[in-house]
C-alpha positions as a Markdown table, in Angstrom:
| # | Residue | x | y | z |
|---|---|---|---|---|
| 1 | Met | 143.1 | 80.2 | 35.9 |
| 2 | Lys | 143.4 | 80.7 | 32.1 |
| 3 | Leu | 142.1 | 78.4 | 29.4 |
| 4 | Glu | 144.9 | 77.4 | 26.9 |
| 5 | Ser | 143.2 | 74.8 | 24.8 |
| 6 | Leu | 140.3 | 72.4 | 24.6 |
| 7 | His | 139.5 | 69.0 | 23.2 |
| 8 | Val | 135.9 | 67.9 | 22.5 |
| 9 | Asp | 135.4 | 64.2 | 22.5 |
| 10 | Gly | 131.7 | 64.5 | 21.7 |
| 11 | Phe | 129.4 | 67.5 | 22.3 |
| 12 | Gly | 126.7 | 68.8 | 20.0 |
| 13 | His | 128.0 | 68.6 | 16.4 |
| 14 | Tyr | 131.6 | 68.6 | 17.6 |
| 15 | His | 133.5 | 65.3 | 17.6 |
| 16 | Asn | 137.2 | 64.9 | 18.2 |
| 17 | His | 137.7 | 68.6 | 17.8 |
| 18 | Asp | 140.7 | 70.6 | 19.1 |
| 19 | Leu | 141.1 | 74.4 | 19.7 |
| 20 | Asn | 144.6 | 75.3 | 20.6 |
| 21 | Asn | 146.6 | 78.4 | 21.5 |
| 22 | Leu | 143.7 | 80.4 | 23.0 |
| 23 | Ser | 144.7 | 83.9 | 24.0 |
| 24 | Pro | 145.7 | 84.3 | 27.6 |
| 25 | Lys | 143.9 | 87.6 | 27.7 |
| 26 | Leu | 140.6 | 87.4 | 25.9 |
| 27 | Thr | 139.0 | 84.9 | 23.6 |
| 28 | Val | 136.0 | 85.8 | 21.5 |
| 29 | Phe | 134.2 | 83.2 | 19.4 |
| 30 | Leu | 132.8 | 84.9 | 16.3 |
| 31 | Gly | 130.8 | 83.3 | 13.5 |
| 32 | Asn | 127.6 | 83.0 | 11.6 |
| 33 | Asn | 124.4 | 81.7 | 13.2 |
| 34 | Glu | 124.7 | 77.9 | 13.9 |
| 35 | Ala | 128.5 | 78.0 | 13.6 |
| 36 | Gly | 128.9 | 76.4 | 17.0 |
| 37 | Lys | 129.7 | 79.4 | 19.3 |
| 38 | Ser | 127.1 | 78.6 | 21.9 |
| 39 | Thr | 128.0 | 75.0 | 21.7 |
| 40 | Leu | 131.6 | 75.7 | 22.6 |
| 41 | Leu | 130.6 | 78.0 | 25.4 |
| 42 | Ala | 128.3 | 75.3 | 26.8 |
| 43 | Phe | 131.1 | 72.8 | 26.5 |
| 44 | Ile | 133.5 | 74.9 | 28.5 |
| 45 | Arg | 130.8 | 75.5 | 31.2 |
| 46 | Asn | 129.9 | 71.9 | 31.4 |
| 47 | Ile | 133.5 | 70.7 | 31.8 |
| 48 | Leu | 134.1 | 73.2 | 34.6 |
| 49 | Phe | 130.7 | 72.9 | 36.4 |
| 50 | Gly | 129.1 | 69.7 | 35.3 |
| 51 | Phe | 126.5 | 68.5 | 32.9 |
| 52 | Pro | 122.8 | 69.5 | 33.4 |
| 53 | Asp | 120.5 | 66.9 | 34.8 |
| 54 | Gly | 117.4 | 65.7 | 33.1 |
| 55 | Arg | 115.2 | 68.3 | 34.9 |
| 56 | Ser | 117.3 | 71.3 | 33.6 |
| 57 | Lys | 116.1 | 73.5 | 30.8 |
| 58 | Glu | 119.6 | 73.8 | 29.6 |
| 59 | Asn | 120.5 | 72.1 | 26.3 |
| 60 | Pro | 122.6 | 69.0 | 27.1 |
| 61 | Tyr | 124.2 | 69.0 | 23.7 |
| 62 | Pro | 124.3 | 65.3 | 23.1 |
| 63 | Pro | 127.1 | 64.1 | 20.8 |
| 64 | Leu | 125.4 | 64.2 | 17.5 |
| 65 | Ala | 128.5 | 63.4 | 15.5 |
| 66 | Gly | 129.7 | 60.6 | 17.8 |
| 67 | Gly | 132.2 | 60.4 | 20.5 |
| 68 | Arg | 132.0 | 60.2 | 24.3 |
| 69 | His | 129.8 | 63.1 | 25.7 |
| 70 | Gly | 132.4 | 65.5 | 27.1 |
| 71 | Gly | 136.1 | 66.3 | 26.8 |
| 72 | Arg | 138.9 | 68.2 | 28.4 |
| 73 | Leu | 140.4 | 71.6 | 28.9 |
| 74 | Lys | 144.1 | 72.6 | 29.3 |
| 75 | Val | 144.4 | 75.4 | 31.9 |
| 76 | Val | 147.2 | 77.2 | 33.6 |
| 77 | Asp | 146.9 | 78.7 | 37.2 |
| 78 | Ala | 148.3 | 82.0 | 38.5 |
| 79 | Asn | 151.6 | 80.2 | 39.3 |
| 80 | Gly | 152.1 | 79.0 | 35.8 |
| 81 | Met | 151.2 | 75.3 | 36.6 |
| 82 | Arg | 149.4 | 73.6 | 33.8 |
| 83 | Tyr | 146.5 | 71.2 | 34.4 |
| 84 | Thr | 144.2 | 69.0 | 32.3 |
| 85 | Val | 140.5 | 69.1 | 33.5 |
| 86 | Ala | 138.4 | 66.3 | 32.0 |
| 87 | Arg | 134.8 | 65.6 | 32.4 |
| 88 | His | 132.3 | 63.3 | 30.7 |
| 89 | Ala | 128.6 | 62.9 | 31.2 |
| 90 | Gly | 127.7 | 60.4 | 33.8 |
| 91 | Lys | 126.2 | 60.1 | 37.3 |
| 92 | Gly | 125.4 | 63.4 | 38.8 |
| 93 | Leu | 127.3 | 66.3 | 37.2 |
| 94 | Gly | 129.6 | 63.8 | 35.5 |
| 95 | Pro | 132.9 | 62.7 | 37.0 |
| 96 | Val | 135.7 | 65.2 | 36.7 |
| 97 | Thr | 139.5 | 64.7 | 36.9 |
| 98 | Val | 142.2 | 67.4 | 37.4 |
| 99 | Glu | 145.6 | 66.2 | 36.4 |
| 100 | Pro | 148.7 | 68.5 | 37.0 |
| 101 | Glu | 151.1 | 68.4 | 34.0 |
| 102 | Gly | 154.0 | 66.1 | 34.5 |
| 103 | Gln | 152.6 | 64.5 | 37.6 |
| 104 | Ala | 150.8 | 61.2 | 38.0 |
| 105 | Gln | 148.5 | 62.7 | 40.7 |
| 106 | Ile | 144.9 | 63.0 | 39.7 |
| 107 | Ala | 142.3 | 64.9 | 41.8 |
| 108 | Gly | 138.6 | 65.7 | 41.4 |
| 109 | Glu | 135.9 | 68.4 | 42.3 |
| 110 | Gln | 137.8 | 69.9 | 45.2 |
| 111 | Ala | 140.9 | 70.5 | 43.2 |
| 112 | Leu | 138.8 | 72.0 | 40.4 |
| 113 | Arg | 137.1 | 74.4 | 42.9 |
| 114 | Gly | 140.6 | 75.5 | 44.0 |
| 115 | Leu | 141.6 | 76.2 | 40.4 |
| 116 | Leu | 138.4 | 78.2 | 39.9 |
| 117 | Gly | 139.3 | 80.3 | 42.9 |
| 118 | Gln | 136.0 | 79.1 | 44.4 |
| 119 | Ala | 134.1 | 81.0 | 41.7 |
| 120 | Gly | 130.7 | 79.4 | 41.2 |
| 121 | Arg | 128.7 | 78.7 | 38.1 |
| 122 | Gly | 126.8 | 82.0 | 38.3 |
| 123 | Leu | 129.9 | 84.2 | 38.5 |
| 124 | Phe | 131.6 | 82.3 | 35.7 |
| 125 | His | 128.5 | 82.5 | 33.5 |
| 126 | Asn | 127.9 | 86.2 | 34.0 |
| 127 | Val | 131.5 | 87.6 | 34.2 |
| 128 | Phe | 134.0 | 85.3 | 32.7 |
| 129 | Ala | 132.2 | 83.3 | 29.9 |
| 130 | Phe | 129.1 | 84.9 | 28.7 |
| 131 | Ser | 127.0 | 85.0 | 25.5 |
| 132 | Leu | 125.6 | 88.0 | 23.7 |
| 133 | Asn | 122.2 | 87.2 | 25.2 |
| 134 | Glu | 123.6 | 87.3 | 28.7 |
| 135 | Leu | 125.4 | 90.5 | 28.0 |
| 136 | Gln | 122.1 | 92.1 | 26.9 |
| 137 | Gln | 120.4 | 91.0 | 30.1 |
| 138 | Phe | 121.8 | 93.3 | 32.8 |
| 139 | Asp | 119.8 | 91.5 | 35.5 |
| 140 | Thr | 122.3 | 88.7 | 35.4 |
| 141 | Leu | 124.7 | 91.1 | 37.1 |
| 142 | Glu | 122.3 | 91.4 | 40.1 |
| 143 | Asp | 123.4 | 87.9 | 41.3 |
| 144 | Asp | 124.7 | 88.0 | 44.8 |
| 145 | Glu | 127.9 | 86.1 | 43.8 |
| 146 | Val | 128.6 | 88.6 | 41.0 |
| 147 | Arg | 128.0 | 91.6 | 43.2 |
| 148 | Ser | 130.4 | 90.4 | 45.8 |
């Protein structure tokens, strides 16, 4: 699965914000401190794996500039099929929808797991979408899912 674009309804200081034409190979967010790099990374992670609950130490990035807490990602699978994955904060991890492009059919968590190739949160965080801090902590690569 490759990320093509994203739309933030409301997340941290982002509101009604689009990022389009992301590279199909590698995307690096580069900017000064407080530019919003970590916020965008958390947004992508939360759309794919759910919002942290109240007991988590993760920053929930409430929508400071307005909008509904969440948004959507446009992704393409290995067969070239495009999907919109949308999630907003709510009960549990937040309800998710997966909508194939050009089809009225909408699915949920199980379809998203299929798109992710069954990759879990840990593998995604440590191999596919990581921050500089995580890159500096080699112990994150000791996770069983990452090793396998």
